C-alpha positions as CSV (number, residue, x, y, z in Angstrom):
1,M,86.5,234.7,-48.4
2,S,86.8,231.1,-49.6
3,P,88.6,229.8,-52.6
4,F,86.9,228.9,-55.9
5,T,86.9,225.8,-58.0
6,F,87.6,225.9,-61.7
7,E,84.7,224.2,-63.5
8,P,85.0,222.4,-66.8
9,D,82.9,225.0,-68.6
10,G,85.4,227.7,-67.6
11,T,83.4,229.3,-64.8
12,L,84.3,229.6,-61.1
13,G,82.5,227.3,-58.7
14,N,81.8,227.2,-55.0
15,R,84.5,225.1,-53.4
16,L,83.0,225.4,-49.9
17,S,79.8,223.6,-51.0
18,Q,81.8,220.8,-52.7
19,D,84.1,220.3,-49.7
20,T,81.3,220.5,-47.2
21,F,79.5,217.6,-48.9
22,G,82.6,215.5,-48.3
23,I,83.1,216.6,-44.7
24,R,79.5,215.9,-43.8
25,L,79.7,212.5,-45.4
26,I,82.7,211.6,-43.3
27,N,81.0,212.8,-40.2
28,D,77.9,210.8,-41.1
29,L,80.0,207.7,-41.7
30,N,81.5,208.1,-38.2
31,E,78.0,208.1,-36.7
32,S,76.4,205.4,-38.8
33,V,79.4,203.0,-39.3
34,G,81.9,203.9,-36.6
35,A,80.6,201.3,-34.1
36,L,81.6,198.5,-36.5
37,V,85.3,199.5,-36.4
38,P,87.3,197.4,-33.9
39,D,88.3,199.5,-30.8
40,K,92.0,199.6,-31.6
41,F,91.5,201.0,-35.0
42,S,90.2,204.0,-36.9
43,L,89.4,204.3,-40.6
44,L,90.9,207.1,-42.6
45,V,88.5,207.9,-45.5
46,G,89.6,210.0,-48.4
47,L,87.1,211.6,-50.8
48,W,87.7,213.3,-54.1
49,V,85.1,215.9,-54.8
50,P,83.0,217.0,-56.6
51,V,81.0,213.8,-57.1
52,G,78.7,213.4,-60.0
53,N,75.8,211.6,-58.3
54,A,75.8,212.4,-54.6
55,T,73.0,210.0,-53.6
56,Q,74.6,207.0,-55.4
57,F,78.1,207.9,-54.2
58,R,76.9,208.1,-50.6
59,K,75.1,204.8,-50.8
60,L,78.1,202.9,-52.4
61,L,80.6,204.5,-50.0
62,T,78.6,203.6,-46.9
63,T,78.3,200.0,-48.1
64,W,82.0,199.8,-48.9
65,V,83.1,201.4,-45.6
66,K,80.9,198.9,-43.7
67,Q,82.7,196.0,-45.5
68,V,86.1,197.4,-44.7
69,A,85.1,198.1,-41.0
70,V,84.3,194.4,-40.3
71,I,87.6,193.1,-41.9
72,A,89.8,195.9,-40.5
73,K,93.4,195.0,-39.9
74,R,96.3,197.3,-39.4
75,G,97.8,198.6,-42.6
76,L,94.8,197.7,-44.9
77,K,94.5,200.3,-47.7
78,R,91.9,200.3,-50.4
79,T,91.1,202.8,-53.2
80,R,88.1,202.6,-55.5
81,K,86.0,204.5,-58.0
82,L,82.4,204.8,-56.7
83,A,79.8,206.3,-59.0
84,G,82.7,207.8,-61.1
85,S,84.5,209.4,-58.1
86,K,87.6,208.3,-56.3
87,A,87.5,207.2,-52.6
88,S,90.0,205.5,-50.3
89,V,89.9,203.8,-47.0
90,S,92.9,203.0,-44.8
91,V,92.9,201.2,-41.4
92,I,95.0,203.2,-38.9
93,P,95.7,203.1,-35.2
94,R,92.8,204.5,-33.1
95,R,92.7,208.3,-33.0
96,S,92.6,210.1,-29.7
97,S,89.7,212.2,-31.0
98,G,87.4,209.3,-30.2
99,N,86.1,209.2,-33.8
100,K,86.4,205.8,-35.4
101,I,86.1,207.2,-38.9
102,I,88.1,210.3,-39.8
103,G,88.9,211.6,-43.2
104,Y,90.1,214.2,-45.7
105,V,88.6,215.8,-48.8
106,A,90.6,216.4,-52.0
107,N,88.9,218.8,-54.4
108,T,89.9,217.9,-58.0
109,R,88.8,221.3,-59.3
110,S,90.7,223.5,-57.0
111,S,94.0,225.2,-57.5
112,A,97.1,224.9,-55.3
113,D,98.2,228.4,-56.4
114,I,97.6,230.4,-53.2
115,G,98.3,233.7,-54.9
116,L,95.9,233.0,-57.7
117,N,93.2,232.0,-55.3
118,A,93.7,235.1,-53.1
119,R,93.6,237.3,-56.2
120,L,90.4,235.8,-57.5
121,I,88.7,235.8,-54.1
122,L,89.6,239.4,-53.4
123,E,88.6,240.7,-56.9
124,D,85.3,238.8,-56.7
125,R,84.3,240.0,-53.3
126,I,85.2,243.7,-54.0
127,L,83.3,243.7,-57.3
128,R,80.2,242.0,-55.7
129,K,80.2,244.2,-52.7
130,S,80.7,247.3,-54.8
131,V,77.6,246.6,-56.8
132,I,75.6,246.1,-53.6
133,C,77.0,249.2,-51.8
134,S,77.4,251.7,-54.7
135,P,73.9,253.3,-54.1
136,L,74.8,253.9,-50.4
137,P,75.9,257.3,-49.1
138,K,79.7,257.8,-49.2
139,P,82.3,257.2,-47.7
140,I,82.0,253.4,-47.4
141,W,84.5,251.1,-45.9
142,L,84.6,247.4,-46.7
143,A,85.7,244.8,-44.2
144,L,86.4,241.3,-45.5
145,L,86.7,238.2,-43.2
146,N,89.5,235.9,-44.3
147,D,88.5,232.3,-43.9
148,Y,91.0,231.1,-46.5
149,W,93.6,230.0,-43.9
150,L,96.3,229.5,-46.5
151,A,96.4,233.2,-47.4
152,D,97.5,235.7,-44.9
153,A,97.5,239.5,-44.9
154,E,100.7,239.7,-46.9
155,T,99.3,237.3,-49.6
156,Y,96.2,239.5,-49.9
157,A,98.4,242.7,-50.0
158,I,100.3,241.3,-53.0
159,A,97.0,240.2,-54.6
160,A,95.6,243.7,-54.1
161,R,98.4,245.3,-56.0
162,E,97.9,242.9,-58.9
163,I,94.2,243.5,-59.4
164,K,92.7,246.5,-61.2
165,V,89.1,247.1,-60.2
166,T,87.1,250.2,-59.8
167,H,85.0,250.1,-56.6
168,C,83.0,252.4,-54.3
169,F,85.1,251.9,-51.1
170,E,87.2,254.6,-49.5
171,R,89.0,251.9,-47.5
172,I,89.2,248.1,-47.6
173,F,90.2,246.0,-44.6
174,L,91.1,242.3,-44.2
175,I,90.1,240.7,-40.9
176,S,91.8,237.5,-39.9
177,Q,90.1,234.7,-38.0
178,E,92.3,235.9,-35.0
179,G,90.9,239.4,-35.3
180,L,93.9,241.0,-36.9
181,V,93.0,243.9,-39.2
182,S,95.0,245.0,-42.2
183,E,94.2,247.7,-44.8
184,L,94.5,246.8,-48.4
185,A,95.2,249.1,-51.3
186,V,93.0,247.9,-54.1
187,G,92.3,249.5,-57.5
188,E,90.7,252.9,-57.6
189,C,87.7,254.2,-55.7
190,D,85.2,255.7,-58.2
191,G,84.4,258.4,-55.8
192,A,80.7,258.3,-56.5
């Protein structure tokens, strides 16, 4: 259960795929450019996603990060627009992780409202799974793995009380990454 993005056309998008692009790009930069960074430093790369033209953005970012790597000095900070998307590079003391290039991804189409995200995620998963599972013999229990680490069982319990969906599940459970199981009271079971 991962959060959505709010697309310009009013639809919900896949935040995970947008964020994963940025994470992979930072990891690729560490492998391809990291050796150019002086030993006492690391580069902190910030990426704002989604990007319009991934190929062009990747190429421009790689060139720019190489340029910063060879002139690295403590405290150097730069921000640019590359292919229409924002990026930043800061020179920081060497990280103990061993990576010379580390980073973060900021999604410009996500919401900081954890309750809203939990409600949308929960409603979407229940409706989608209900369509898939409704032809199956009853009773059916639904287990949902929570990988949205900002929302805990209490957040989802509140979200469950706020959504009104008809579904085919006798019971709905939330499973945390740590294996904790919580039952959620969601909408009404159609009993079919």
